[in-house]
C-alpha positions as CSV (number, residue, x, y, z in Angstrom):
1,M,-19.5,-17.4,2.5
2,T,-22.7,-16.2,3.8
3,R,-24.7,-13.3,2.7
4,V,-27.8,-12.2,4.4
5,W,-29.5,-10.2,2.1
6,S,-26.8,-10.0,-0.3
7,L,-28.6,-12.2,-2.5
8,I,-32.1,-12.0,-2.9
9,L,-34.7,-12.1,-5.5
10,F,-36.9,-13.6,-8.0
11,F,-39.8,-13.9,-10.1
12,S,-43.0,-15.6,-10.4
13,I,-45.4,-17.8,-12.1
14,C,-49.0,-17.5,-11.0
15,G,-50.2,-20.6,-12.6
16,R,-47.5,-20.0,-15.4
17,V,-48.5,-16.4,-15.8
18,M,-45.6,-14.1,-15.9
19,A,-44.7,-12.5,-12.6
20,Q,-45.0,-9.2,-14.2
21,D,-44.9,-7.8,-17.7
22,S,-41.5,-7.8,-19.2
23,L,-39.8,-4.4,-18.6
24,S,-37.3,-3.1,-21.1
25,H,-34.8,-0.5,-19.9
26,A,-31.7,1.0,-21.4
27,Q,-28.4,-0.8,-21.2
28,P,-26.5,-0.3,-17.9
29,I,-23.8,2.3,-17.8
30,E,-20.7,0.5,-16.7
31,G,-18.2,3.2,-17.1
32,I,-17.7,6.7,-18.4
33,S,-14.4,8.0,-19.8
34,P,-12.9,11.0,-18.2
35,D,-14.1,14.3,-19.6
36,S,-12.4,17.7,-20.0
37,I,-15.2,19.4,-18.0
38,T,-16.5,18.8,-14.6
39,F,-19.6,17.0,-13.4
40,Y,-21.8,20.0,-12.9
41,D,-20.7,21.5,-16.2
42,R,-21.7,18.3,-17.9
43,L,-25.0,18.2,-15.9
44,D,-25.8,21.7,-17.0
45,Q,-25.3,20.6,-20.6
46,E,-27.5,17.5,-20.1
47,L,-30.4,19.4,-18.5
48,K,-30.6,22.2,-21.0
49,G,-33.3,24.0,-19.0
50,R,-35.1,20.7,-18.0
51,R,-35.8,19.9,-14.3
52,L,-34.5,16.8,-12.6
53,N,-37.1,14.1,-12.2
54,Y,-36.7,11.8,-9.2
55,D,-39.9,9.8,-9.7
56,N,-39.7,6.0,-10.4
57,K,-42.8,4.4,-12.0
58,D,-41.4,0.9,-11.9
59,S,-43.0,-1.1,-9.0
60,S,-42.0,-4.5,-10.3
61,F,-40.2,-5.5,-7.0
62,N,-43.1,-4.7,-4.7
63,W,-44.1,-8.4,-4.4
64,M,-41.0,-8.8,-2.2
65,V,-42.5,-6.9,0.7
66,G,-42.8,-9.2,3.7
67,S,-40.7,-11.6,5.7
68,W,-38.6,-14.5,4.3
69,S,-36.5,-17.5,5.4
70,I,-33.5,-18.3,3.3
71,K,-31.9,-21.7,2.5
72,A,-28.4,-21.2,1.0
73,K,-26.1,-23.5,-0.9
74,G,-22.4,-22.8,-1.8
75,Y,-20.1,-24.3,-4.5
76,A,-16.3,-24.4,-4.8
77,R,-14.3,-25.8,-7.7
78,N,-11.5,-27.2,-5.6
79,G,-13.2,-27.4,-2.3
80,F,-14.0,-25.0,0.6
81,R,-13.0,-26.5,4.0
82,G,-13.0,-29.9,2.4
83,K,-16.3,-29.7,0.5
84,K,-17.2,-28.8,-3.0
85,E,-20.9,-28.3,-2.1
86,F,-22.2,-27.1,1.3
87,E,-25.5,-25.8,2.7
88,W,-26.6,-23.5,5.5
89,Q,-29.6,-21.5,6.7
90,E,-29.5,-17.8,6.4
91,P,-31.0,-15.5,9.1
92,Y,-34.6,-14.2,8.8
93,V,-35.0,-11.1,6.6
94,A,-37.8,-8.7,5.9
95,F,-38.3,-6.4,2.9
96,T,-40.1,-3.1,2.8
97,S,-40.7,-0.5,0.1
98,D,-41.0,3.3,-0.1
99,Q,-43.0,5.7,-2.2
100,N,-40.4,5.5,-5.0
101,Y,-40.5,1.7,-5.0
102,S,-37.0,1.2,-3.6
103,I,-36.6,-2.0,-1.6
104,Y,-35.2,-2.1,1.9
105,V,-34.0,-5.1,3.9
106,S,-33.9,-5.5,7.7
107,T,-33.0,-8.4,10.1
108,N,-33.3,-9.1,13.8
109,D,-29.6,-8.2,14.2
110,T,-28.4,-5.4,16.5
111,I,-25.4,-3.2,16.5
112,R,-23.6,-1.4,19.3
113,Q,-23.5,2.4,18.9
114,T,-21.5,4.8,20.9
115,G,-22.9,8.2,21.8
116,R,-21.4,11.1,23.8
117,R,-22.4,9.5,27.1
118,E,-23.2,5.9,26.5
119,R,-22.9,2.8,24.4
120,K,-26.0,0.8,23.7
121,L,-27.4,-2.0,21.5
122,V,-29.8,-0.8,18.9
123,P,-31.7,-2.7,16.1
124,M,-29.9,-2.7,12.8
125,P,-31.7,0.0,10.7
126,P,-33.3,-1.0,7.3
127,Q,-31.0,-0.5,4.4
128,V,-31.9,0.1,0.8
129,I,-30.7,-2.7,-1.5
130,L,-32.7,-2.1,-4.7
131,Q,-33.3,1.2,-6.3
132,Y,-34.1,2.4,-9.8
133,D,-31.8,5.0,-11.4
134,V,-34.3,7.1,-13.4
135,Y,-31.4,8.8,-15.2
136,S,-29.5,5.7,-16.5
137,N,-32.7,3.6,-16.6
138,V,-31.3,0.7,-14.6
139,W,-32.0,-1.1,-11.4
140,V,-29.1,-0.9,-9.0
141,L,-28.5,-3.7,-6.5
142,Q,-26.4,-2.8,-3.5
143,S,-24.5,-5.6,-1.6
144,G,-23.2,-5.3,1.9
145,Y,-25.4,-5.4,5.0
146,Y,-25.6,-8.0,7.7
147,N,-22.0,-8.9,8.5
148,R,-20.8,-5.9,6.4
149,Y,-18.1,-8.1,4.7
150,D,-19.2,-7.3,1.1
151,W,-19.7,-4.2,-0.9
152,G,-20.3,-3.1,-4.5
153,S,-23.0,-2.4,-7.0
154,L,-24.6,-4.5,-9.6
155,V,-26.9,-3.2,-12.3
156,S,-29.7,-4.6,-14.5
157,S,-31.5,-3.3,-17.5
158,G,-34.8,-4.9,-16.4
159,W,-37.0,-8.0,-16.3
160,T,-37.4,-10.7,-18.9
161,G,-40.4,-12.6,-18.0
162,D,-39.8,-14.0,-14.5
163,Q,-36.1,-13.3,-14.4
164,I,-33.8,-10.4,-13.9
165,V,-30.0,-10.5,-14.2
166,F,-27.7,-8.1,-12.3
167,E,-24.0,-7.8,-13.0
168,G,-21.1,-5.8,-11.6
169,A,-17.8,-5.8,-9.7
170,I,-18.0,-6.4,-5.9
171,S,-15.7,-7.3,-3.0
172,L,-16.5,-10.4,-0.8
173,T,-14.3,-10.6,2.3
174,G,-11.7,-8.6,0.5
175,I,-11.7,-10.8,-2.6
176,R,-12.6,-8.8,-5.7
177,L,-14.7,-10.4,-8.4
178,V,-17.2,-9.7,-11.2
179,E,-20.5,-11.3,-10.1
180,R,-23.7,-12.1,-11.9
181,E,-26.9,-12.6,-10.0
182,T,-29.9,-14.2,-11.7
183,W,-33.1,-13.8,-9.8
184,T,-36.0,-16.1,-10.7
185,K,-39.4,-15.4,-9.2
186,Q,-41.1,-18.8,-8.8
187,S,-44.3,-17.4,-7.2
188,D,-45.3,-14.5,-4.9
189,D,-44.1,-16.7,-2.0
190,A,-40.9,-18.1,-3.4
191,F,-37.9,-16.9,-5.3
192,R,-34.4,-18.1,-6.1
193,I,-31.1,-16.2,-6.6
194,V,-28.1,-17.8,-8.4
195,Y,-24.7,-16.1,-7.9
196,E,-22.0,-16.6,-10.5
197,E,-18.4,-15.5,-10.7
198,L,-16.7,-14.5,-14.0
199,M,-13.6,-16.7,-14.5
200,N,-10.4,-15.8,-16.4
201,D,-11.5,-17.9,-19.4
202,G,-14.7,-15.9,-19.8
203,T,-17.0,-18.6,-18.4
204,W,-19.3,-18.2,-15.4
205,F,-19.0,-20.5,-12.3
206,T,-21.9,-20.8,-9.9
207,I,-20.7,-20.0,-6.4
208,E,-23.9,-19.8,-4.5
209,E,-27.7,-20.1,-4.8
210,N,-30.3,-18.9,-2.2
211,T,-33.9,-20.0,-2.0
212,Y,-36.3,-17.6,-0.4
213,T,-39.6,-18.8,1.2
214,R,-42.2,-16.3,2.5
215,T,-43.0,-16.7,6.2
216,R,-45.6,-13.9,6.2
């Protein structure tokens, strides 16, 4: 398993000072029961004359902006290709932010695009991976980028000190699982992500951990 960005994040201690103030958000919305009326009917009821607000005031991920190297380690209970623990180096990644404090990831990878008259290699465009849902009051983490083998969304209600925990259902190489990602910011130049899978007995098994080190 390798995941370029798909696992990123963290949190810091500047001399043991919290990376940022603890942020408290509403509990994630994991599912909504079917309703007898349609989406826009329900939206009309919710708004009640109010205007939609798209602005996010939470900039608590802006320290991620910059370039990073990634050291990854995987774990298997019975063994993956003969090993229960294995390590590898992830490709370089860079993070940027926009005016709404969403976080984008980009790599040095290229893709082949076909136009009406030609096929050409172009740089892989930046992709949003972290964005704040101002309506549900949750951070949303999107997986699926580099090799495009994983997809899904994980949500978090916010930071607790130097940590933030995302949880949700995803697909990795076609294998569906419920995943929990715990991001720990160790400093402005280092962070660690631990990936866990929910087992049938209700316990969590660590399947991967990535260590990010700032390069610039």
